[in-house]
N, C-alpha and C positions, 0 to 999 in steps of 0.2 A: 279089803285085805291089807294087812300091815306087812311090809317087807323091810328087811335090813341088809345092808351091804357096806363095803368100804367104797369110798369115792374120792375123786380129786376134781376140784372145781375148774372147769374150762373157761366159762364166762358167765356173767350175770346181765340181765336186761331189766331195767326198772319197769314196774307195772303199777299203774295208779299212783297214789301219793306215797306209800311206804312199803309196797310189796315188790317182790323180785321173781323173775323167771330165771331159774338157775340151771345151767347146763353142766353135767358131770360126765366124766368117764368113770365107770364103776367096775368093780371086780366081778360082779355076778350078772349085771344087766346091760353090759355094753355102754353105749352113750345114752344118757338119760336126761330129760328135762323135767323139772319139778317146780311146783308153785310154792313159794315161801311167803307166809303171811307176816307182814310188818317187820321184816328184819332191819329196815332202815330207821326204825325208831330207836331212841337212845337206850331204852331198857329191854330191847329185844332179847329173847332167850337164845337166839342164834349167835349173838355176839359177833366175833370176827371170823367165825367158821366158814363164811361164804365168800371170803376174799379169794381172788384168783390163785390157783395152784394149791390151795389148802387141801390137805389129805385128812379126811374125817371118816368116822363111822356114822352113817346116816340111816334114818328110818323114814319111810314114806307110806302114805295111805292112798289106795285107789284100786279100782277094779283091774284085773289082769290085763296087761297091754294098754292101759289107759294112756291117752295122749299126754295128759298133764296131771300126774298124781300130786298129792299135797305133801310137802316136806313137814315132818312132825318133830324131828330131832336131828342134831348135827353136833357130834363131839370130836374135837380136834385130836388127830394123831400126830401130825407134823405140819406146821403152817407154811414152811418154805418161805419165811419172811425175808431171809437174807437175799434170795433171788429177786423178790419184788423190789428190794431196796437198791439193787444194782441195775441201773437202766439198761446197760448193754446186755446183761444176762437175761433180763426179763424180756426184752425185745426179741432176742434170739429164740428163747423158748416159745414165744408167741407164734413163731413160724410153725413149730411143731403142734401147737394147740390148734391153729387154723387148719393144718393138714388133718389132724385127728377129727375135728368137728365136721369137716367137709366130707371125708371119705368113710368114716365109721358109721354104719347104719344105727338107727335108734333101736334100743332094747334088743340087740343081738349080742349075747355074751361073747366077750373076746378077752379072756384073762391074760393071754400072752401080751397083748397091747398094753393092758393096764400095768402089768409088772414091768414092761419095758419103759413106759413113761415114768413110773415111780423110780426106777433105777437111775434114769437120766437126771431127774430132779435131785435125787439124793447125792449122786456123784458130783453134780455141779455145786450144790450147796456146801457139801463137805470141803470142796476146793476153795470156795469163797471164804470159808471160815478159817483157813490156814493162812499163814503169812509167807509161805515159800514162793508164791506166784508173783511174777512181775505183771504190770498192766498188760504188756504185749503177750505174755504167756497165758494170762487169763483169757484174753481176747481169742487166742488160738484155740484154747480148750473149749470155750463156748461154741466156736464155729464147728469144731470137729464133733462135739456132742450133738449139736443140732443136726448136722449132716448124718451122723450115725443113726439117729432116731428116724430120720426120713427114709434111709435105706432099709432099715429093719422093718419099719412100719409098712412100707410098700411091699416088701417081701412077704410079710405075714398076711397082708390083706389081699394078695394076689394081683397087685398093680405094678410089680417091679419091672423096670426096663430090662430087656435082654441084650447084654452088651458083650458077652463072651463068645465072639465069633458069629458068623452068619446064622440067623435063626432058621433059615430054610434048608441050606445044604451043609452047614457045619464048617465051611471053609473059614480060614482066618480072615478077619476084616475089622476095620475101625471106623466105618462110616455108619453113623447112627441116624435113622430116619424117624423123625418125630411122629409122623402119621402111623407108623408101624409099631412104634415103641420098642424098636430093636435094631441091632446091627445087621446089615445086609452086605454081601459081597457085590462086586461090580456087576457080575452076570445076573444075579437075582434082583438087582435094583434098577434095572432098565425102566425108564419112564417114571421113576419115583420122585424126581425133583432133586433139589440140593440137600445133601446130608449135613449133619454136624460131625466134624472130623474129631475123633478122639485119639489121644496118645496112648501108647501101651501102658505108660505109668498111671494114667487115670483109670484105665480098666483094672489094673492090678490093685490100685487103692480102693476102688469100689468093692471088689471081691474080698479084700482084706477086712474092710469095715463091715461087710455083710456077715462075716463069720466071727468078728472080734467081740470079746466080752466088754460090757460097759465099764466094769470095775478096773480094767487094764488099759483103758483108752489112752492114758497119758504116755504110754510107751510108744505110740505111733507119732512120728513127727514129720508129716508130709510137707512138701514145699507149698508156698503160697500159690504158685502157678497151678499145681495139680489140684489144690483145693478149690481154686476159682473155676477151673475147667469142670470139675465134678459138680460144683454148685450150680453152674449154668445148665449142665445136662439135667440134673434132678429137677430144678425149678421149671425148666421148659417142659419136661415130661409131665410133671405134676399138673401144671396149668392146662396142658392139652388133654390130660386124662381125667381131670376132676369132673365129677357129675354135675357140679355147679361152680361158679366162680369163687375163688378164695378171697375173702374180704378181710385182709389183715387189720384194717382200721376198727373193725368190730371187736377186736380182742385186745386193743391197746388203749 
């Protein structure tokens, strides 16, 4: 059966002398792995369409729910080459790629995640192409876009931490317990061990980013302290919750 969809390349794995196993996030099929015949040869019909982050229209052949369908066509829509050429931007986005690859099930459609990832890539590349950003300003934008994606992805996929008050009784609280994935008040947390203490500003920043549109993200200017605290919370929660270890080296 021949299938067609839009896709963004997450990673590629060499296979044999000139073949690739390509991992995509797709519009219609969720996360998809496909076999690409001979794309590493100079005259390959796939050209540069299998570079990481490239957004393309792809066609693939295989039985329904086949583990490794064969890629038959890949036509570039937008290559996002500018992001790949910026080491800091690329490494930041690879955090989002690793999260997506680890948490998103294979061949389960998740259009909202696809559109979110595409929006983040587009906003970042558009910023890189303008001249109004200082080096420090661009570094801050990368960080906040990467963080926003993590928050929204976890929210969409059902893995979001619960940090707006005690998840059991609803009382105010700022003690986050990694093993529970949530904030608990002192009474409800007896015997739970040591929590991660959150500031009110971090909780507010998390809730703001969860609701904020990607296109307007530059209007938010959080302090470095709040961003650091939020990043530690998210990364700790992600690593504890992940169905398998995140392997950043596999994507860089």
